[in-house]
VEXLUMFI-429484 format. One line per 8 residues: number of its first residue (from 0); their letters; for each residue z, y, x of C-alpha. Coordinates in Angstrom, 2 decimals, decimal comma, padded with zeros to 5 digits, always signed. Each point is the difference from the previous one (the first is absolute). Layout:
BEGIN
NUM	a	Z Y X; ...
***
This chain:
BEGIN
0	mcgiigvl	-000,08 +000,05 +000,09; -000,67 +003,51 +000,96; +000,92 +001,04 +003,48; +001,56 +003,23 +001,17; +000,25 +001,59 +003,50; +001,46 +003,41 +001,01; -000,13 +001,70 +003,54; +001,90 +002,90 +001,63
8	gsheaapl	-001,27 -000,61 +003,48; -001,01 +001,59 +003,24; -003,49 -001,25 -000,19; -002,79 +000,22 -002,53; +001,06 -001,64 -003,10; -003,39 -001,13 -001,47; -000,77 -002,92 +002,31; +003,79 -001,19 +000,01
16	mvealrrl	-000,11 -000,13 -003,85; -003,34 -001,81 -000,11; +001,25 -002,59 +002,29; +003,26 -000,36 -001,85; -001,95 -000,35 -003,25; -002,22 -002,58 +001,56; +003,13 -002,23 +000,69; +000,88 +000,48 -003,82
24	eyrgydsa	-003,39 -001,27 -001,07; +001,43 -003,30 -000,76; +001,99 +001,38 -002,75; -003,19 +000,54 -002,10; -001,71 +003,30 -000,74; -003,20 +001,55 -001,51; +000,06 +003,50 +001,38; +001,70 +001,86 +002,84
32	giatvqdg	+000,81 +003,54 +001,09; +001,83 +002,23 +002,29; +001,32 +003,60 +000,04; +001,20 +002,21 +002,83; +001,29 +003,54 +000,65; -001,69 +001,82 +002,80; +000,95 +003,78 +000,80; +001,78 -000,10 -003,13
40	rldrrrav	-002,96 -001,06 -002,25; +000,16 -003,20 -002,02; -003,12 -002,05 -000,27; -001,10 -003,58 -000,86; -002,60 -002,69 +000,09; -000,49 -002,83 -002,28; -002,46 -002,86 -000,38; -000,50 -002,88 -002,32
48	gklvnlsd	-000,35 -003,74 +001,15; +000,87 -001,25 +003,39; +002,03 +001,98 +002,55; -003,15 +000,18 +002,32; -001,54 +002,43 -002,74; +003,02 +002,46 +000,78; -000,48 -000,48 +003,55; -003,77 +000,99 -000,39
56	llvhqpla	+000,96 +002,95 -001,98; +002,36 +001,09 +002,61; -002,80 -000,03 +002,67; -002,06 +002,41 -002,00; +002,78 +001,96 -001,29; +002,96 -000,27 +002,43; +003,42 +000,94 -001,28; +002,20 +001,70 +002,74
64	gkagight	+003,91 +000,25 +000,12; +003,02 -001,68 +001,19; +001,76 -000,39 -003,36; -001,56 -002,08 -002,71; +000,45 -002,53 -002,65; -002,43 -003,04 -000,72; -000,57 -002,47 -002,87; -001,92 -003,22 -000,96
72	rwathggp	-000,11 -000,24 -003,74; -000,09 -003,11 -002,24; -000,98 +001,31 -003,38; +002,39 +000,20 -002,84; -000,68 +003,11 -001,87; -003,79 +000,98 +000,14; -002,82 -001,92 +001,78; -000,99 -000,05 +003,65
80	eirnahph	-001,56 +003,40 +000,21; +000,36 +002,85 +002,30; +001,82 +002,30 -002,55; +002,70 -002,77 -000,42; +000,43 -000,81 +003,74; +003,06 +001,38 +001,87; +001,23 +002,18 +001,31; +000,17 +002,03 -003,27
88	raggvavv	+000,09 +003,80 +000,36; +000,97 +002,89 -002,13; -000,19 +003,32 +001,72; +002,18 -000,10 +003,08; +001,55 -003,47 -000,58; -001,52 -003,37 +000,91; +001,71 -003,38 -001,17; -000,34 -003,65 +000,77
96	hngiienf	+001,48 -002,56 -002,43; +000,78 -003,59 -000,40; +001,15 -001,28 -003,33; -000,45 +001,44 -003,54; +001,26 +003,03 -001,63; +000,81 -001,25 -003,54; +000,57 +003,36 -001,64; -003,24 +001,65 +001,33
104	relradla	-001,65 +000,59 -003,30; +003,07 +002,10 -001,12; -000,11 +001,94 +003,43; -003,79 +000,47 -000,20; +000,52 +001,56 -003,54; +002,72 +002,21 +001,20; -002,09 +001,16 +003,05; -003,14 +000,57 -002,17
112	adgyhqes	+002,08 +002,18 -002,23; +000,67 +002,20 +003,01; -003,69 +000,01 +001,01; +000,27 -002,75 +002,91; -002,69 -002,36 -000,96; -000,89 -003,43 +001,77; -003,10 -000,84 +001,44; +000,54 -003,68 +000,57
120	dtdteava	+000,96 -002,91 -002,32; +003,15 -000,77 +001,99; +003,68 +000,15 -000,41; +000,46 +001,37 +003,41; -001,82 +003,23 -000,53; +002,69 +001,12 -002,40; +002,48 -000,21 +002,90; -002,10 +002,51 +002,19
128	llaqreld	-000,38 +002,39 -003,04; +003,62 -000,09 -000,62; +000,90 +000,96 +003,42; -002,62 +002,68 +000,12; +001,44 +001,43 -003,17; +003,45 +000,19 +001,44; -001,48 +001,55 +003,24; -001,50 +002,63 -002,55
136	rgatpvea	+003,19 +000,64 -001,48; +001,67 +000,96 +003,34; +001,37 -003,35 +001,28; -000,06 -001,06 +003,75; -001,94 -003,04 +000,80; +003,07 -002,10 +000,14; +001,23 +001,42 -003,19; -003,41 -000,55 -001,77
144	anrtldrl	+000,05 -003,62 +001,21; +003,51 -000,72 -001,24; -000,60 +001,68 -003,40; -003,17 -001,99 -000,41; +001,65 -003,34 +001,00; +002,79 +000,91 -002,76; -002,73 -000,05 -002,66; -001,47 -003,46 +000,86
152	egafalcf	+000,60 -003,31 -001,68; -001,36 -003,23 +001,33; -000,30 -001,64 +003,38; -001,24 +001,91 +003,01; -000,11 +000,67 +003,69; -001,17 +003,56 +000,50; -000,85 +002,37 +002,91; -000,55 +003,74 -000,48
160	lfdgeedl	-001,95 +002,05 +002,62; +000,01 +003,77 -000,39; -002,46 +002,85 +000,89; +001,46 +002,05 +002,84; +002,41 -002,69 +000,91; -000,91 -001,69 +003,21; +003,43 -001,58 +000,53; +001,06 -001,35 -003,29
168	ivaarkgs	-000,58 -002,96 -002,25; +002,30 -000,82 -003,00; +000,10 -003,65 -000,82; +001,69 -001,81 -002,80; +000,32 -003,68 -001,01; +000,89 -001,46 -003,47; -001,13 -003,51 -000,53; -002,85 -000,11 +002,66
176	plaigrge	+000,90 -000,40 +003,67; -000,12 +002,72 +002,59; +001,07 +000,06 +003,61; +000,57 +002,90 +002,51; -000,93 -000,63 +003,67; +001,27 +002,14 +002,95; -001,53 +000,92 +003,24; +000,54 +002,54 +002,73
184	demfigsd	-000,45 +003,24 -001,85; -002,03 -001,70 -002,69; +000,71 -001,51 -003,26; -001,92 -002,50 -002,13; +000,08 -001,36 -003,47; -001,43 -003,16 -001,33; -000,12 -002,41 -002,81; +000,10 -002,86 +002,42
192	aialaplt	+001,47 -000,34 +003,33; -003,32 -001,68 +001,00; -001,64 +003,50 -000,23; +002,61 +001,65 +002,11; -000,11 -002,89 +002,76; -002,37 +001,67 +002,45; +001,93 +003,32 -000,44; +003,80 -001,03 +000,34
200	dritylee	+002,30 -002,88 -000,26; +002,77 +002,07 -001,39; -000,04 -000,42 -003,68; +002,43 +001,46 -002,73; -000,47 -001,58 -003,49; +000,59 +002,31 -002,85; +002,05 -001,45 -002,70; -000,28 +000,14 -003,75
208	gdravvtr	-000,02 +003,56 -001,22; -000,17 +001,67 +003,56; -001,60 +003,07 +000,73; -000,81 +001,19 +003,50; -000,96 +003,54 +001,59; -001,78 -000,95 +003,18; -000,74 +002,28 +002,85; -000,94 -000,95 +003,74
216	agaqifda	+003,67 +000,54 +000,69; +001,11 -002,94 -002,27; +000,64 -000,79 -003,72; +002,48 +001,12 -002,44; +000,50 -002,71 -002,36; +001,68 +000,48 -003,61; +000,97 -002,73 -002,34; -000,54 -000,27 -003,64
224	ggrranra	+003,04 +002,06 -000,59; -001,30 +002,84 +002,31; +002,59 -000,77 +002,67; -000,88 -000,18 +003,79; -000,36 -003,46 +001,01; -000,06 -001,87 +003,23; -002,59 -002,81 +000,00; +000,11 -002,34 +002,81
232	etrvrlds	-002,78 +000,00 +002,52; -001,59 -003,42 +000,75; -002,05 -001,09 +003,03; -002,96 -001,76 -001,50; -002,21 -001,80 +002,53; -003,36 -001,05 -001,38; -002,39 -001,92 +002,12; -003,17 +001,82 -000,17
240	ariekggh	-001,93 -003,03 +000,93; +001,15 -001,69 -003,13; -001,72 +002,56 -002,09; -003,38 -000,82 +001,62; -002,38 -002,69 -001,00; +000,48 -001,71 +003,43; -003,51 -001,26 +000,06; -000,14 -001,16 -003,59
248	rhfmakei	-002,60 +001,23 -002,46; +002,73 +001,16 -002,42; +003,66 +000,36 -000,25; +000,29 -002,60 -002,57; -001,65 -002,63 +002,52; +002,27 +001,20 +002,64; +003,18 -000,41 -002,24; -001,22 -003,39 -001,20
256	aeqpvvma	-000,19 -001,17 +003,52; +003,53 +001,42 +000,92; +001,80 -002,04 -002,68; +001,03 -002,98 +002,51; +001,61 +002,69 +002,24; +001,74 +002,02 -002,40; +001,32 -003,04 -002,08; +001,32 -001,33 +003,30
264	dalrhytg	+001,72 +003,44 +000,60; +001,48 -000,04 -003,43; +001,41 -003,47 +000,42; +001,26 +000,90 +003,48; +001,83 +002,97 -001,34; +001,88 -001,86 -002,80; +000,49 -003,46 +001,65; +001,63 +000,97 +003,24
272	ggthrltl	-003,08 -000,74 +002,01; -000,50 -003,44 -001,16; +003,60 -001,36 +000,15; -000,06 -001,32 -003,52; +002,41 +002,56 -001,28; -000,51 +002,90 -002,46; +000,79 +003,39 +001,26; -000,62 +002,01 -003,23
280	pegldfaa	+002,08 +003,19 -000,50; +003,79 -000,24 -000,68; +000,63 +000,45 -003,72; -002,85 -001,95 -001,06; +002,00 -002,78 -001,65; -001,28 -001,91 -003,10; +003,05 -002,03 -000,80; +001,27 +002,09 -002,71
288	tdrvvlva	-003,53 +001,22 -001,36; -000,78 -001,06 -003,41; -003,80 +000,62 +000,38; -002,45 +001,93 +001,91; -002,23 +002,49 -001,35; -003,18 +000,55 +001,82; -002,00 +003,21 -000,35; -003,20 +001,20 +001,58
296	cgtasyac	-003,71 +001,21 -000,71; -003,40 -001,52 +000,69; -000,04 -002,62 +002,89; +003,68 +000,48 +000,68; +000,74 -001,12 -003,57; -001,96 -003,30 +000,67; +002,27 -000,54 +003,03; +002,98 +000,40 -002,46
304	hvakywfe	-001,67 -002,65 -002,10; -000,19 -002,68 +002,62; +003,60 +001,04 +000,99; +001,04 -000,85 -003,48; -000,75 -003,65 +000,51; +001,82 -000,05 +003,34; +003,07 +001,64 -001,34; +000,19 -002,48 -002,92
312	qiaglpae	-001,22 -003,10 +001,73; +002,07 +000,37 +003,33; +002,96 +002,00 -001,06; +000,37 -000,94 -003,62; +000,11 +003,87 -000,65; -001,54 +001,42 -003,17; -002,76 +002,39 +000,91; -001,97 +002,76 -002,14
320	idiasefr	-002,93 +001,80 +000,98; -000,92 +003,42 -001,18; -003,00 +002,32 +000,55; +001,61 +003,04 +001,23; -002,14 +002,25 -002,37; +001,33 -001,65 -002,88; +003,66 -000,86 +001,05; +001,99 +003,09 -001,15
328	yrdpvlsp	-002,16 +000,61 -003,21; +001,05 -003,33 -001,46; +003,72 +000,89 +000,64; +000,80 -003,30 +001,67; +003,37 -001,69 -000,48; +001,54 -000,01 +003,52; +003,09 -001,74 +001,07; +002,80 +001,35 +002,32
336	astaifvs	-000,25 -003,22 +001,70; -003,67 +000,09 +000,86; -001,82 +000,84 +003,13; -003,06 +002,10 -000,55; -002,87 -000,35 +002,60; -002,62 +002,66 +000,40; -003,12 -000,83 +002,05; -002,42 +002,70 +001,33
344	qsgetadt	-002,09 +000,15 +003,12; +000,07 +003,84 +000,22; +003,61 +000,32 -001,37; -001,30 +002,96 -001,90; -001,63 -001,55 -003,11; +000,88 +002,32 -002,68; +000,52 -002,44 -002,75; +002,02 -002,37 +002,31
352	laalrhar	+002,10 +002,83 +001,11; +000,69 +001,15 -003,64; +000,94 -003,54 -001,04; +002,42 -000,22 +003,02; +001,70 +003,16 -001,24; +000,31 -001,29 -003,50; +001,61 -003,24 +001,14; +002,20 +001,44 +002,75
360	dkvarvvs	+003,19 +000,43 -001,97; -000,65 -003,06 -002,35; +000,10 -002,87 +002,54; +002,28 -001,16 +002,76; -002,57 +000,58 +002,80; -003,25 +001,57 +000,62; -002,11 -001,62 +002,67; -003,40 +001,13 +001,19
368	vvnvptss	-002,71 -001,79 +001,92; -002,12 +002,59 +001,74; -002,47 +000,60 +002,82; +001,31 +003,52 +000,84; +003,88 +000,00 +000,58; +000,12 +003,74 -000,07; -001,64 +000,14 -003,50; +001,63 +001,42 -003,18
376	iaresdla	+000,40 -003,62 -001,47; +001,90 -001,17 +003,16; +002,07 +002,98 +000,27; +001,17 -000,14 -003,69; +000,73 -003,78 +000,12; +003,36 -001,65 +000,70; -001,96 -002,24 +002,57; -003,61 +000,23 +001,34
384	lpimagve	-001,70 -002,88 +001,66; -003,09 +001,11 +002,08; -002,80 -002,44 -000,17; -001,10 +000,78 +003,63; -003,68 +000,05 -000,86; -000,93 +003,27 +001,77; -002,24 +002,65 -001,14; -002,35 -001,36 -002,71
392	vgvastka	-003,09 +002,32 -000,53; -002,24 -001,99 -002,25; +000,41 +000,94 -003,77; +000,12 -003,80 -000,83; +003,22 -001,44 +001,30; -000,22 -002,95 +002,22; +002,53 -000,27 +002,79; +002,67 +001,76 -001,98
400	ftcqlvvl	-000,40 -002,24 -002,76; +000,51 -003,18 +002,06; +002,89 +001,72 +001,76; +001,56 +000,80 -003,21; -000,24 -003,67 -000,97; +001,72 -001,11 +003,29; +002,85 +002,34 -000,55; +000,37 -000,99 -003,75
408	almalkag	+000,02 -003,63 +001,15; +002,80 +000,61 +002,48; +001,98 +001,80 -002,73; -000,57 -003,07 -002,16; +001,33 -002,32 +002,64; +003,01 +002,26 +000,44; +000,63 -000,06 -003,74; -000,26 -003,95 +000,21
416	ldrgrite	+002,59 +000,09 +002,76; +002,36 +002,44 -001,49; +000,03 -001,92 -003,42; +000,32 -003,56 +001,56; -003,41 -001,20 -001,16; -001,15 -000,80 +003,60; +002,05 -001,13 +003,06; -000,27 +001,41 +003,57
424	telaarld	-001,98 -003,04 +000,93; -002,46 +000,53 -002,86; -000,11 +003,77 +000,88; -001,09 -000,93 +003,49; -002,83 -002,28 -001,30; -001,19 +002,56 -002,47; +000,05 +002,68 +002,94; -001,94 -002,52 +002,21
432	alsalpgl	-002,81 -000,27 -002,66; +000,01 +003,91 -000,43; -000,21 +000,45 +003,87; -003,13 -002,12 +000,07; -001,79 +002,66 -002,21; -001,33 +002,34 +002,77; -001,76 -002,93 +001,67; -001,34 -001,19 -003,32
440	anaalsls	-001,18 +003,50 -000,84; -001,94 +000,16 +003,34; -001,65 -003,24 -000,91; -000,98 +001,41 -003,53; -001,59 +002,97 +001,52; -002,59 -002,35 +001,54; -001,37 -000,27 -003,59; -001,48 +003,38 +000,27
448	dpvariag	-003,70 -001,11 +000,68; -000,11 -002,53 -002,80; +001,39 +002,51 -002,31; -002,61 +002,38 +001,02; -002,70 -002,45 -000,98; +001,62 -000,76 -003,34; +000,59 +003,83 -000,84; -003,72 +000,63 +000,02
456	dlakardi	-000,10 -002,04 -002,99; +003,15 +001,39 -001,49; -001,41 +003,50 +000,41; -002,73 -000,71 -002,61; +002,54 -000,91 -002,80; +001,19 +002,43 -002,66; +003,25 -001,90 -000,85; +002,09 -002,36 +002,12
464	lflgrgam	+003,14 -002,15 -001,05; +002,86 -000,93 +002,20; +002,28 -002,89 -001,13; +003,27 -001,22 +001,53; +003,26 -001,91 -001,20; +003,53 +000,63 +000,93; +000,35 +002,59 +002,76; -003,72 -000,16 +000,42
472	ypmalega	-000,50 +001,66 -003,35; +001,20 +003,41 +001,22; -002,21 -000,68 +002,97; -003,01 -000,34 -002,54; +001,17 +003,50 -001,33; +000,07 +001,30 +003,49; -003,32 -001,52 +001,04; -001,76 +001,46 -003,17
480	lklkeisy	+001,66 +003,50 +000,81; -001,26 +000,03 +003,47; -003,49 -000,80 -001,03; -000,33 +002,60 -002,67; +001,72 +002,65 +002,24; -002,65 +000,09 +002,51; -003,17 -001,82 -001,30; +000,30 +001,50 -003,50
488	ihaegyas	-000,82 -003,45 -001,34; +001,86 -000,76 -003,26; +002,63 -002,86 +000,85; +002,81 -001,34 -001,71; +002,86 -002,42 +001,00; +001,48 -002,65 -002,24; +002,56 -002,74 +000,10; -002,19 -003,11 +000,01
496	gelkhgpi	+001,60 -001,52 -003,15; -000,97 +003,28 -001,96; -003,69 -000,77 +000,54; -000,44 -001,76 -003,31; +001,91 +002,63 -001,90; -003,05 +002,45 +000,17; -001,45 +000,63 +003,46; -001,99 -003,28 -000,20
504	alidpqvp	-002,35 +001,85 -002,34; -001,26 +002,09 +002,91; -001,07 -003,10 +002,08; -003,79 -000,27 +000,82; -002,03 -000,57 +003,02; +000,03 +003,76 +000,76; +003,94 +000,26 +000,19; +001,52 -001,20 +003,31
512	vivmapmd	+003,37 -001,56 -000,42; +002,32 +000,23 +003,12; +002,72 -002,86 -000,22; +003,14 +000,43 +002,21; +001,35 -003,49 +000,35; +002,07 -001,10 +002,88; +000,93 -003,91 +000,15; +003,34 +000,41 -001,95
520	glfdktvs	+001,76 -001,43 -003,12; -002,25 +002,11 -002,26; -003,16 -000,82 +001,90; -001,28 -002,75 -002,63; +000,50 +002,18 -002,79; -001,97 +002,84 +001,65; -002,77 -002,42 +000,79; -000,24 -001,10 -003,67
528	nmqevmar	-000,47 +003,80 -001,07; -002,58 +000,34 +002,83; -001,84 -003,04 -001,49; -000,13 +001,77 -003,56; -001,69 +002,72 +001,61; -002,58 -002,08 +001,86; -000,60 -001,96 -003,16; -001,28 +003,25 -001,45
536	ggkvllls	-002,47 +000,88 +002,87; +002,61 +002,29 +001,66; -000,36 +000,58 +003,77; +003,27 -000,77 +001,55; +001,12 +001,11 +003,53; +003,02 -002,20 +000,94; +002,58 +001,26 +002,44; +002,19 -002,80 +001,28
544	dakgveaa	+001,13 -002,01 +003,05; -002,00 -003,00 +001,29; +001,78 -002,48 -002,24; -000,52 +002,06 -002,88; -003,74 +000,60 +000,48; -000,38 -003,80 +000,40; +002,10 -000,71 -003,11; -001,92 +002,36 -002,13
552	gpgtwqsl	-003,08 -001,92 +000,60; -003,59 +001,16 -000,65; -001,42 +002,47 -002,24; +001,34 +003,18 +001,47; -002,33 +002,91 +000,92; +001,73 +000,83 +003,14; +003,33 -000,82 +001,76; +002,05 +001,73 +002,63
560	tlpavdph	+002,44 -002,25 +001,89; +003,38 +001,56 +001,02; +002,65 -001,63 +002,26; +002,55 -001,92 -001,65; +003,10 +002,05 -000,84; +003,48 -000,44 -001,44; -000,65 +000,48 -003,68; +002,69 +002,46 -000,43
568	wapilyai	-001,78 +002,35 +002,42; -003,60 -000,81 -000,92; -000,31 +003,44 -001,85; +000,32 +002,03 +003,30; -002,63 -002,26 +001,71; -002,37 +000,23 -002,95; -000,04 +003,71 -000,05; -002,05 -000,02 +003,06
576	paqllayh	-003,23 -001,72 -001,36; +000,46 +002,17 -003,16; -000,13 +003,15 +002,12; -002,93 -001,26 +001,85; -001,91 -000,88 -003,17; +000,70 +003,57 -001,19; -000,94 +001,42 +003,30; -003,38 -001,82 +000,45
584	taiakgtd	-001,16 +000,56 -003,46; +000,53 +003,61 +000,34; -001,93 +000,11 +003,30; -002,80 -001,82 -001,84; -000,06 +002,54 -002,78; +000,15 +002,77 +002,43; +003,08 +001,71 -001,52; +002,50 +002,14 +001,85
592	vdqprnla	+002,49 -002,54 +001,07; +002,73 +002,03 +001,51; -000,26 +002,97 -002,62; -001,05 -001,64 -003,34; -000,99 +002,51 -002,79; +002,73 +001,36 -002,05; +002,84 -001,61 +001,77; +002,68 +001,37 +002,27
600	ksvtve	+002,17 -001,76 +002,49; +003,25 +001,53 -000,98; +000,46 +000,89 -003,61; +002,44 +002,85 +000,01; -000,64 +001,32 -003,77; +000,82 -001,94 -003,25
***
C-alpha cells in the first residue's frame, strides 16, 4: 500500500526520494510524485504508472531543493490519473497521505462553501485545502497542520510540506505506519524502514496518534493527547543485498528459492540450534488456554487455517479461524482464557491490527506472528514471534508464508507439550521431521523446469480448480489464490470431498484440476475424488510423492513428484510447487509477477 518518503537533507532531495520510492515499489502503486521547496518556493512533479515515468519526467523537468516529500499511490478514491496522484497541493501546502479520510465528503462540502474547491477525486486533497485555509486565516504552518489533523477522521499517515519552509515537515500517524530517520544534520520520514535504509539506520517509529514537527535539528513528537513524547530510537540494519533480485528474473523467483534457507533460520531461532528443544518466548504457555483464535488476511489466513489442524490434532486445543476484515464486525464471543494469534507479514495490515485491538482486553494473551518485529502489530502484542523470513518484496507472499507455517507448527508443538498431549520424546521426533523440511524444500525446487513446461498449458485455461483434503485443503485455497493473484486466471480451491456438492458441474476438458495429495491417511479418499474428475473428462495435475503417484495409477494428465514428508508437515512442502505453478503460469501469460495489477504488498487501509 502507498509509500511515503520525506527528506530534510544536505543534498538534493529529488534523487534521494526517487531511490527511496523505488525501494517501496513492492508495496504496490499506480502513480508517483514528489514535491520540494527550493529558495522558498514549493513545486512538484507527478506521473502515472511505473516509477520510471517519474524519473523520465524529472530528467526533462528537474526539481531542485534539499527539502521534499514523495509518494507512491495505490488508488482508493479516484483512478490512476495525474490529477489524483500525490503529492496534493493547495496554494502553499503539499501533502502526501497513506490511508483513508473517512469524513472527506463532509470536509469537501465545508471547504467548497468557503470557496476552496478540489481538482481531484481523492480524499487527500481535502487535507491540503484545509491546511491552506488555516494559513489564509493567519495560522503558522505547524498550527495549520495541527488544526487540519484535528478535523480528520479515519486512518492516515501524513506529511505536510510548506511554501517558504525549507526546514520543516509536519508528520502524523493514525492507523497507518510512519517512521522518522535521523542522520547528521539531516532528518528523514518513511512509511517503511526499507525506504530509509540507504539514508540512515537510526529509526524512531511513531505510535498511534503521534504527531511530529521535524526539522534538520531533530523531531519534536507529541502523543495523541498533545503531550511531548519520547519515542525510542532503534537501530535497524537492513541488508541492501536482500532487496535486490540476486540474479533472478523476479523478486518472487528469488524469494521462492530462498525458502530452504529462511525456513532453516526460523527453525534454528526457535529450537536452540537443533538441540530438540523449543526456545519460544517466555510467557507462551498453552496449559490453561481453552482455545486459540487465529486471525489474519489473505495468504496469512491460509497459514492460520493449516495451523488449526495442527493445534487440534497435536495439542487437542480447539482452534478458530477468522478473516481479520470480518472479525470485529461479527462481534465474536471471546473467552478470557483464550489465546488470540494474529498473523501478518508486514505487521501493519490494517484489518489485522484493528482486530487485535478489538480482542486485546477480551482474551488472556495476544500473540503475533510477524516478519517485522518493529511493526505496529508486534509492538501492540503481549508476545511477538518473528518468522525470520527477511525482506519479502514480491506482492504474492512465498517465503513469508512458509516461515509463518514453520512458526505456527512450533507453537502447536509447544501447545501439545504444555497440555500433556505429547511427550518430550515425541516432541523430539516431531522436531526431527520438521528440521528435515529445508532439505526437502530444496529438492522440491528442482521441479521448477517441469512446472514451467506444464504452466504453458495452464496459461491457456480460463478456470482452474485446486483440491485437497485435511490440512491440504487450505493449501488448495492458497494455491488458487497464488495463481489468480499473479496470472489473473480464475482459480478456486476446494476440499476434495466437496467436489460432488457443486464444483463438479464445472468439470470439462478445458478446466485443469490440480490435486494436492501426499501419501497420507486421506490419500485414498482424495484419489477417489480425483477419479470422479477424470471420469468426466477433466484434466488432472497430481501433486504427490513417488508412492502416491504410483498408487494413483494411470489417467492423470500430468503429475509432479515431491519428496516423501511427514504428513503433519506436508502443507509446508507442498506450498513450493503451488508457488512455482503460479509463477511460471504468470511468466507464460506475460503478466507483472512482482507487482500484479490492483494489488498491494502491505494493505494499510481497511
